[in-house]
C-alpha beads as a LAMMPS data file, in Angstrom:
LAMMPS data file: protein, C-alpha beads

183 atoms
182 bonds

1 atom types
1 bond types

-500.0 500.0 xlo xhi
-500.0 500.0 ylo yhi
-500.0 500.0 zlo zhi

Masses

1 110.0

Atoms # bond

1 1 1 206.406 -354.500 -343.707
2 1 1 207.015 -354.249 -347.464
3 1 1 209.387 -352.142 -349.349
4 1 1 207.426 -349.883 -351.788
5 1 1 208.788 -348.317 -355.028
6 1 1 207.319 -346.283 -357.815
7 1 1 208.582 -346.306 -361.432
8 1 1 207.958 -342.951 -363.068
9 1 1 207.886 -343.188 -366.858
10 1 1 210.232 -340.319 -367.277
11 1 1 212.797 -341.154 -364.577
12 1 1 215.538 -343.708 -365.114
13 1 1 215.705 -344.299 -361.363
14 1 1 213.426 -346.295 -359.193
15 1 1 211.680 -344.101 -356.655
16 1 1 212.045 -345.854 -353.319
17 1 1 209.136 -344.828 -351.161
18 1 1 210.146 -346.585 -348.056
19 1 1 208.310 -349.219 -346.050
20 1 1 204.645 -349.660 -346.013
21 1 1 202.373 -351.941 -343.968
22 1 1 200.712 -354.896 -345.712
23 1 1 197.254 -353.430 -345.249
24 1 1 198.302 -350.290 -347.198
25 1 1 198.949 -352.226 -350.402
26 1 1 195.377 -352.093 -351.902
27 1 1 195.026 -348.367 -351.032
28 1 1 198.260 -347.596 -352.788
29 1 1 197.127 -349.386 -355.895
30 1 1 193.684 -347.796 -355.908
31 1 1 194.923 -344.320 -355.452
32 1 1 198.006 -344.405 -357.593
33 1 1 197.699 -341.757 -360.420
34 1 1 197.707 -344.296 -363.248
35 1 1 196.110 -342.007 -365.845
36 1 1 198.211 -339.085 -364.983
37 1 1 201.383 -341.251 -365.381
38 1 1 200.261 -342.483 -368.720
39 1 1 199.496 -338.993 -370.039
40 1 1 202.939 -337.899 -368.728
41 1 1 204.549 -340.803 -370.652
42 1 1 202.588 -340.169 -373.912
43 1 1 203.458 -336.524 -373.964
44 1 1 207.200 -337.253 -373.812
45 1 1 209.449 -338.313 -376.731
46 1 1 210.339 -342.021 -376.675
47 1 1 213.907 -341.152 -375.854
48 1 1 212.772 -339.819 -372.495
49 1 1 210.571 -342.752 -371.642
50 1 1 212.186 -345.292 -369.228
51 1 1 209.470 -347.456 -367.776
52 1 1 205.689 -347.961 -367.873
53 1 1 203.957 -346.396 -364.867
54 1 1 204.478 -349.057 -362.205
55 1 1 204.299 -349.766 -358.542
56 1 1 206.355 -352.455 -356.844
57 1 1 206.243 -354.174 -353.504
58 1 1 209.099 -356.339 -352.127
59 1 1 208.912 -358.550 -349.021
60 1 1 211.804 -359.274 -346.636
61 1 1 211.734 -362.925 -347.789
62 1 1 212.677 -362.067 -351.382
63 1 1 209.347 -361.995 -353.139
64 1 1 208.318 -359.038 -355.242
65 1 1 205.258 -357.946 -357.118
66 1 1 205.003 -355.272 -359.738
67 1 1 201.939 -353.777 -361.260
68 1 1 202.232 -351.620 -364.467
69 1 1 199.764 -349.828 -366.644
70 1 1 200.084 -349.501 -370.468
71 1 1 198.156 -348.008 -373.298
72 1 1 198.457 -351.414 -375.005
73 1 1 196.183 -352.880 -372.292
74 1 1 192.543 -353.050 -372.895
75 1 1 190.744 -350.460 -370.643
76 1 1 191.353 -350.764 -367.705
77 1 1 194.087 -353.366 -368.032
78 1 1 197.131 -353.878 -365.894
79 1 1 200.206 -356.132 -366.121
80 1 1 201.273 -357.957 -363.083
81 1 1 204.783 -359.424 -362.476
82 1 1 205.524 -361.906 -359.687
83 1 1 209.239 -362.527 -358.932
84 1 1 211.261 -364.392 -356.392
85 1 1 215.108 -364.185 -356.227
86 1 1 217.916 -365.389 -354.220
87 1 1 215.934 -368.543 -353.269
88 1 1 216.022 -372.117 -354.446
89 1 1 212.669 -371.714 -356.301
90 1 1 213.315 -368.534 -358.247
91 1 1 210.469 -367.449 -360.496
92 1 1 209.539 -364.673 -362.814
93 1 1 205.949 -364.776 -364.124
94 1 1 203.434 -362.326 -365.457
95 1 1 199.747 -361.850 -366.096
96 1 1 198.925 -359.426 -368.830
97 1 1 195.895 -357.162 -369.283
98 1 1 194.121 -357.902 -365.990
99 1 1 191.106 -355.968 -364.654
100 1 1 191.539 -354.178 -361.321
101 1 1 189.719 -356.926 -359.398
102 1 1 192.316 -359.503 -360.460
103 1 1 195.123 -357.129 -359.467
104 1 1 193.535 -356.585 -356.104
105 1 1 193.200 -360.369 -355.474
106 1 1 196.874 -360.879 -356.432
107 1 1 197.985 -357.942 -354.175
108 1 1 195.929 -359.283 -351.348
109 1 1 197.558 -362.698 -351.584
110 1 1 201.041 -360.979 -351.735
111 1 1 200.329 -358.742 -348.739
112 1 1 199.513 -361.754 -346.575
113 1 1 202.438 -363.824 -347.832
114 1 1 200.352 -366.307 -349.640
115 1 1 203.116 -367.224 -352.207
116 1 1 201.921 -370.719 -352.943
117 1 1 198.591 -369.482 -354.188
118 1 1 200.286 -366.781 -356.108
119 1 1 202.635 -369.291 -357.837
120 1 1 199.679 -371.410 -358.653
121 1 1 197.636 -368.447 -360.018
122 1 1 200.496 -367.265 -362.232
123 1 1 201.424 -370.684 -363.698
124 1 1 197.840 -371.920 -364.068
125 1 1 196.917 -368.696 -365.917
126 1 1 199.773 -369.085 -368.292
127 1 1 201.144 -372.642 -368.552
128 1 1 204.192 -371.451 -370.453
129 1 1 205.485 -369.689 -367.343
130 1 1 207.531 -371.841 -364.977
131 1 1 209.980 -371.463 -362.176
132 1 1 213.390 -370.377 -363.476
133 1 1 216.195 -372.419 -361.950
134 1 1 218.605 -370.587 -359.776
135 1 1 221.745 -370.646 -361.662
136 1 1 224.833 -368.483 -361.888
137 1 1 226.723 -367.796 -365.120
138 1 1 228.319 -365.241 -367.361
139 1 1 226.595 -361.978 -368.442
140 1 1 225.212 -362.314 -372.035
141 1 1 226.360 -358.788 -372.746
142 1 1 229.783 -358.303 -371.019
143 1 1 230.960 -361.962 -370.561
144 1 1 231.974 -361.476 -366.959
145 1 1 230.672 -363.776 -364.216
146 1 1 227.630 -362.518 -362.308
147 1 1 227.742 -362.221 -358.555
148 1 1 224.250 -362.970 -356.897
149 1 1 223.287 -359.570 -355.310
150 1 1 219.996 -357.733 -354.995
151 1 1 219.330 -356.984 -358.688
152 1 1 221.665 -359.575 -360.190
153 1 1 221.504 -361.698 -362.072
154 1 1 218.968 -360.129 -364.290
155 1 1 217.009 -363.008 -366.076
156 1 1 215.650 -362.013 -369.412
157 1 1 213.112 -364.515 -370.790
158 1 1 213.044 -364.650 -374.505
159 1 1 210.373 -366.687 -376.426
160 1 1 211.810 -368.847 -379.210
161 1 1 208.629 -368.834 -381.397
162 1 1 207.905 -372.502 -380.726
163 1 1 206.303 -372.188 -377.419
164 1 1 209.553 -372.512 -375.394
165 1 1 211.681 -369.905 -373.752
166 1 1 215.218 -369.234 -373.239
167 1 1 216.585 -367.511 -370.182
168 1 1 219.492 -365.097 -370.694
169 1 1 221.469 -364.019 -367.619
170 1 1 222.910 -360.599 -367.404
171 1 1 224.106 -357.876 -365.037
172 1 1 221.231 -355.486 -364.508
173 1 1 223.312 -352.587 -365.714
174 1 1 224.442 -354.347 -368.769
175 1 1 220.907 -355.222 -369.761
176 1 1 219.656 -351.690 -369.197
177 1 1 222.543 -350.326 -371.230
178 1 1 221.811 -352.681 -374.130
179 1 1 218.107 -351.867 -374.056
180 1 1 218.730 -348.167 -374.251
181 1 1 220.575 -348.582 -377.541
182 1 1 217.328 -349.454 -379.163
183 1 1 215.328 -346.533 -377.846

Bonds

1 1 1 2
2 1 2 3
3 1 3 4
4 1 4 5
5 1 5 6
6 1 6 7
7 1 7 8
8 1 8 9
9 1 9 10
10 1 10 11
11 1 11 12
12 1 12 13
13 1 13 14
14 1 14 15
15 1 15 16
16 1 16 17
17 1 17 18
18 1 18 19
19 1 19 20
20 1 20 21
21 1 21 22
22 1 22 23
23 1 23 24
24 1 24 25
25 1 25 26
26 1 26 27
27 1 27 28
28 1 28 29
29 1 29 30
30 1 30 31
31 1 31 32
32 1 32 33
33 1 33 34
34 1 34 35
35 1 35 36
36 1 36 37
37 1 37 38
38 1 38 39
39 1 39 40
40 1 40 41
41 1 41 42
42 1 42 43
43 1 43 44
44 1 44 45
45 1 45 46
46 1 46 47
47 1 47 48
48 1 48 49
49 1 49 50
50 1 50 51
51 1 51 52
52 1 52 53
53 1 53 54
54 1 54 55
55 1 55 56
56 1 56 57
57 1 57 58
58 1 58 59
59 1 59 60
60 1 60 61
61 1 61 62
62 1 62 63
63 1 63 64
64 1 64 65
65 1 65 66
66 1 66 67
67 1 67 68
68 1 68 69
69 1 69 70
70 1 70 71
71 1 71 72
72 1 72 73
73 1 73 74
74 1 74 75
75 1 75 76
76 1 76 77
77 1 77 78
78 1 78 79
79 1 79 80
80 1 80 81
81 1 81 82
82 1 82 83
83 1 83 84
84 1 84 85
85 1 85 86
86 1 86 87
87 1 87 88
88 1 88 89
89 1 89 90
90 1 90 91
91 1 91 92
92 1 92 93
93 1 93 94
94 1 94 95
95 1 95 96
96 1 96 97
97 1 97 98
98 1 98 99
99 1 99 100
100 1 100 101
101 1 101 102
102 1 102 103
103 1 103 104
104 1 104 105
105 1 105 106
106 1 106 107
107 1 107 108
108 1 108 109
109 1 109 110
110 1 110 111
111 1 111 112
112 1 112 113
113 1 113 114
114 1 114 115
115 1 115 116
116 1 116 117
117 1 117 118
118 1 118 119
119 1 119 120
120 1 120 121
121 1 121 122
122 1 122 123
123 1 123 124
124 1 124 125
125 1 125 126
126 1 126 127
127 1 127 128
128 1 128 129
129 1 129 130
130 1 130 131
131 1 131 132
132 1 132 133
133 1 133 134
134 1 134 135
135 1 135 136
136 1 136 137
137 1 137 138
138 1 138 139
139 1 139 140
140 1 140 141
141 1 141 142
142 1 142 143
143 1 143 144
144 1 144 145
145 1 145 146
146 1 146 147
147 1 147 148
148 1 148 149
149 1 149 150
150 1 150 151
151 1 151 152
152 1 152 153
153 1 153 154
154 1 154 155
155 1 155 156
156 1 156 157
157 1 157 158
158 1 158 159
159 1 159 160
160 1 160 161
161 1 161 162
162 1 162 163
163 1 163 164
164 1 164 165
165 1 165 166
166 1 166 167
167 1 167 168
168 1 168 169
169 1 169 170
170 1 170 171
171 1 171 172
172 1 172 173
173 1 173 174
174 1 174 175
175 1 175 176
176 1 176 177
177 1 177 178
178 1 178 179
179 1 179 180
180 1 180 181
181 1 181 182
182 1 182 183
């Protein structure tokens, strides 16, 4: 079973949809109202927009996959994010502007727990992506120590302009609060 969530563009909360069977993942992706969600987002002022239209699946063994749709993607492009957390081999990686067939292949691998192939696909498709070491530390925003729980630490990957990246650690709530300041 996988935990399934929907991120509505105009809601600041993740909509937990409950558990779904692995064989339901592709149907959920194919039938999600992507265009309706984009229209909803585009008709709202920026201050009311919280997320891109997204669906997320999370396994019990701490792997997650998120698929989002954006107007910035070429038609019919999707962004795919693959995450692990609370494990020795933590990783956050993404594939941008993917066609539905690629999304379906990634979701199929995720549904059958084929994480090694997923890691390889994400890293080989974008060599600048790499596993993020599992480290604890202080929040970049509030300065307090971060306790490793479900959503913390939030790891923010920032490109440095020279092909390298810096990983900032933060409490998820601190990061969300700081991002809202700019919108």
